mmCIF file of the C-alpha atoms, coordinates in Angstrom:
data_MODEL
# 
_entry.id   MODEL 
# 
loop_
_atom_site.group_PDB 
_atom_site.id 
_atom_site.type_symbol 
_atom_site.label_atom_id 
_atom_site.label_alt_id 
_atom_site.label_comp_id 
_atom_site.label_asym_id 
_atom_site.label_entity_id 
_atom_site.label_seq_id 
_atom_site.pdbx_PDB_ins_code 
_atom_site.Cartn_x 
_atom_site.Cartn_y 
_atom_site.Cartn_z 
_atom_site.occupancy 
_atom_site.B_iso_or_equiv 
_atom_site.pdbx_formal_charge 
_atom_site.auth_seq_id 
_atom_site.auth_comp_id 
_atom_site.auth_asym_id 
_atom_site.auth_atom_id 
_atom_site.pdbx_PDB_model_num 
ATOM 1  C CA . MET A 1 1  ? -5.622  -4.625  7.527   1.00 0.00 ? 1  MET A CA 1 
ATOM 2  C CA . PHE A 1 2  ? -5.534  -5.547  3.958   1.00 0.00 ? 2  PHE A CA 1 
ATOM 3  C CA . GLU A 1 3  ? -8.974  -3.468  4.468   1.00 0.00 ? 3  GLU A CA 1 
ATOM 4  C CA . GLU A 1 4  ? -7.655  -0.662  5.495   1.00 0.00 ? 4  GLU A CA 1 
ATOM 5  C CA . ILE A 1 5  ? -4.948  -0.926  2.958   1.00 0.00 ? 5  ILE A CA 1 
ATOM 6  C CA . ARG A 1 6  ? -7.748  -1.337  0.286   1.00 0.00 ? 6  ARG A CA 1 
ATOM 7  C CA . ASP A 1 7  ? -9.470  0.614   0.488   1.00 0.00 ? 7  ASP A CA 1 
ATOM 8  C CA . ILE A 1 8  ? -7.150  3.298   0.621   1.00 0.00 ? 8  ILE A CA 1 
ATOM 9  C CA . MET A 1 9  ? -5.864  2.273   -2.674  1.00 0.00 ? 9  MET A CA 1 
ATOM 10 C CA . VAL A 1 10 ? -8.807  2.547   -3.779  1.00 0.00 ? 10 VAL A CA 1 
ATOM 11 C CA . SER A 1 11 ? -9.498  6.543   -3.524  1.00 0.00 ? 11 SER A CA 1 
ATOM 12 C CA . THR A 1 12 ? -5.916  7.188   -3.813  1.00 0.00 ? 12 THR A CA 1 
ATOM 13 C CA . LEU A 1 13 ? -5.066  5.392   -7.119  1.00 0.00 ? 13 LEU A CA 1 
ATOM 14 C CA . ASP A 1 14 ? -8.618  4.846   -8.474  1.00 0.00 ? 14 ASP A CA 1 
ATOM 15 C CA . ILE A 1 15 ? -8.210  0.618   -8.905  1.00 0.00 ? 15 ILE A CA 1 
ATOM 16 C CA . ASP A 1 16 ? -11.208 -0.917  -8.639  1.00 0.00 ? 16 ASP A CA 1 
ATOM 17 C CA . GLU A 1 17 ? -11.499 -2.798  -5.081  1.00 0.00 ? 17 GLU A CA 1 
ATOM 18 C CA . ASP A 1 18 ? -12.158 -6.337  -7.059  1.00 0.00 ? 18 ASP A CA 1 
ATOM 19 C CA . THR A 1 19 ? -8.688  -6.800  -8.567  1.00 0.00 ? 19 THR A CA 1 
ATOM 20 C CA . LEU A 1 20 ? -7.315  -6.301  -4.902  1.00 0.00 ? 20 LEU A CA 1 
ATOM 21 C CA . THR A 1 21 ? -6.065  -9.179  -3.110  1.00 0.00 ? 21 THR A CA 1 
ATOM 22 C CA . PRO A 1 22 ? -3.374  -9.811  0.572   1.00 0.00 ? 22 PRO A CA 1 
ATOM 23 C CA . GLU A 1 23 ? -1.606  -10.803 -3.555  1.00 0.00 ? 23 GLU A CA 1 
ATOM 24 C CA . THR A 1 24 ? -2.122  -8.503  -5.657  1.00 0.00 ? 24 THR A CA 1 
ATOM 25 C CA . ASN A 1 25 ? 1.325   -7.584  -6.743  1.00 0.00 ? 25 ASN A CA 1 
ATOM 26 C CA . LEU A 1 26 ? 2.048   -3.743  -6.841  1.00 0.00 ? 26 LEU A CA 1 
ATOM 27 C CA . ARG A 1 27 ? 4.123   -3.059  -9.606  1.00 0.00 ? 27 ARG A CA 1 
ATOM 28 C CA . THR A 1 28 ? 3.001   -5.550  -11.861 1.00 0.00 ? 28 THR A CA 1 
ATOM 29 C CA . ASP A 1 29 ? -0.473  -6.187  -10.947 1.00 0.00 ? 29 ASP A CA 1 
ATOM 30 C CA . LEU A 1 30 ? -0.961  -2.520  -10.697 1.00 0.00 ? 30 LEU A CA 1 
ATOM 31 C CA . ASP A 1 31 ? 0.899   -1.278  -12.553 1.00 0.00 ? 31 ASP A CA 1 
ATOM 32 C CA . ILE A 1 32 ? 2.041   1.675   -9.802  1.00 0.00 ? 32 ILE A CA 1 
ATOM 33 C CA . ASP A 1 33 ? 4.341   3.976   -10.692 1.00 0.00 ? 33 ASP A CA 1 
ATOM 34 C CA . SER A 1 34 ? 7.171   6.094   -8.589  1.00 0.00 ? 34 SER A CA 1 
ATOM 35 C CA . LEU A 1 35 ? 4.316   8.745   -8.312  1.00 0.00 ? 35 LEU A CA 1 
ATOM 36 C CA . ASP A 1 36 ? 2.071   7.410   -7.703  1.00 0.00 ? 36 ASP A CA 1 
ATOM 37 C CA . LEU A 1 37 ? 3.733   5.321   -4.740  1.00 0.00 ? 37 LEU A CA 1 
ATOM 38 C CA . VAL A 1 38 ? 4.814   8.420   -2.964  1.00 0.00 ? 38 VAL A CA 1 
ATOM 39 C CA . GLU A 1 39 ? 0.820   9.045   -3.118  1.00 0.00 ? 39 GLU A CA 1 
ATOM 40 C CA . PHE A 1 40 ? -0.053  6.657   -1.330  1.00 0.00 ? 40 PHE A CA 1 
ATOM 41 C CA . VAL A 1 41 ? 2.556   5.832   1.270   1.00 0.00 ? 41 VAL A CA 1 
ATOM 42 C CA . SER A 1 42 ? 1.743   9.457   2.443   1.00 0.00 ? 42 SER A CA 1 
ATOM 43 C CA . GLU A 1 43 ? -2.206  8.699   2.998   1.00 0.00 ? 43 GLU A CA 1 
ATOM 44 C CA . VAL A 1 44 ? -1.124  5.856   4.315   1.00 0.00 ? 44 VAL A CA 1 
ATOM 45 C CA . GLU A 1 45 ? 1.443   7.475   6.369   1.00 0.00 ? 45 GLU A CA 1 
ATOM 46 C CA . SER A 1 46 ? -0.766  10.228  7.374   1.00 0.00 ? 46 SER A CA 1 
ATOM 47 C CA . HIS A 1 47 ? -4.031  8.193   8.036   1.00 0.00 ? 47 HIS A CA 1 
ATOM 48 C CA . PHE A 1 48 ? -2.133  5.646   10.761  1.00 0.00 ? 48 PHE A CA 1 
ATOM 49 C CA . GLY A 1 49 ? 0.387   8.672   11.947  1.00 0.00 ? 49 GLY A CA 1 
ATOM 50 C CA . ILE A 1 50 ? 3.266   6.504   10.661  1.00 0.00 ? 50 ILE A CA 1 
ATOM 51 C CA . MET A 1 51 ? 6.125   6.576   8.750   1.00 0.00 ? 51 MET A CA 1 
ATOM 52 C CA . ILE A 1 52 ? 7.436   3.892   6.435   1.00 0.00 ? 52 ILE A CA 1 
ATOM 53 C CA . PRO A 1 53 ? 10.653  3.596   5.982   1.00 0.00 ? 53 PRO A CA 1 
ATOM 54 C CA . GLN A 1 54 ? 11.827  4.214   1.614   1.00 0.00 ? 54 GLN A CA 1 
ATOM 55 C CA . ASP A 1 55 ? 14.175  0.854   2.437   1.00 0.00 ? 55 ASP A CA 1 
ATOM 56 C CA . SER A 1 56 ? 10.999  -0.719  3.813   1.00 0.00 ? 56 SER A CA 1 
ATOM 57 C CA . LEU A 1 57 ? 8.965   -0.439  0.254   1.00 0.00 ? 57 LEU A CA 1 
ATOM 58 C CA . GLU A 1 58 ? 11.901  -2.638  -1.600  1.00 0.00 ? 58 GLU A CA 1 
ATOM 59 C CA . SER A 1 59 ? 10.743  -5.511  -0.837  1.00 0.00 ? 59 SER A CA 1 
ATOM 60 C CA . ILE A 1 60 ? 7.613   -4.489  -0.899  1.00 0.00 ? 60 ILE A CA 1 
ATOM 61 C CA . GLN A 1 61 ? 5.736   -7.375  -4.141  1.00 0.00 ? 61 GLN A CA 1 
ATOM 62 C CA . THR A 1 62 ? 2.442   -7.026  -2.400  1.00 0.00 ? 62 THR A CA 1 
ATOM 63 C CA . VAL A 1 63 ? -0.821  -5.690  -0.768  1.00 0.00 ? 63 VAL A CA 1 
ATOM 64 C CA . GLY A 1 64 ? -0.714  -8.442  1.317   1.00 0.00 ? 64 GLY A CA 1 
ATOM 65 C CA . ASP A 1 65 ? 3.125   -7.391  2.198   1.00 0.00 ? 65 ASP A CA 1 
ATOM 66 C CA . PHE A 1 66 ? 2.278   -3.666  2.851   1.00 0.00 ? 66 PHE A CA 1 
ATOM 67 C CA . ALA A 1 67 ? -0.234  -4.627  4.653   1.00 0.00 ? 67 ALA A CA 1 
ATOM 68 C CA . GLY A 1 68 ? 2.273   -6.806  7.116   1.00 0.00 ? 68 GLY A CA 1 
ATOM 69 C CA . LEU A 1 69 ? 4.624   -3.549  7.116   1.00 0.00 ? 69 LEU A CA 1 
ATOM 70 C CA . VAL A 1 70 ? 2.383   -0.951  7.986   1.00 0.00 ? 70 VAL A CA 1 
ATOM 71 C CA . GLU A 1 71 ? 0.677   -3.533  11.100  1.00 0.00 ? 71 GLU A CA 1 
ATOM 72 C CA . LYS A 1 72 ? 4.075   -4.243  11.989  1.00 0.00 ? 72 LYS A CA 1 
ATOM 73 C CA . LEU A 1 73 ? 5.113   0.043   12.356  1.00 0.00 ? 73 LEU A CA 1 
ATOM 74 C CA . THR A 1 74 ? 1.154   0.583   14.210  1.00 0.00 ? 74 THR A CA 1 
ATOM 75 C CA . LYS A 1 75 ? 2.217   -1.951  17.275  1.00 0.00 ? 75 LYS A CA 1 
# 
């Protein structure tokens, strides 16, 4: 799941793939703003055919956290 999320981040947010690990912090390491986050979440929802609840995003800190949430929502 991490690899798919990483690939979407790379293509949507133009982030260098080598900088992304499961421990990469979305806000402090990547400096993702709210507009970037909305665009990224929209791509993930479309790719996986899911809806990510807004309140679920509040606890997401890392790329790994996000991948775990998506994995949970796709089961």
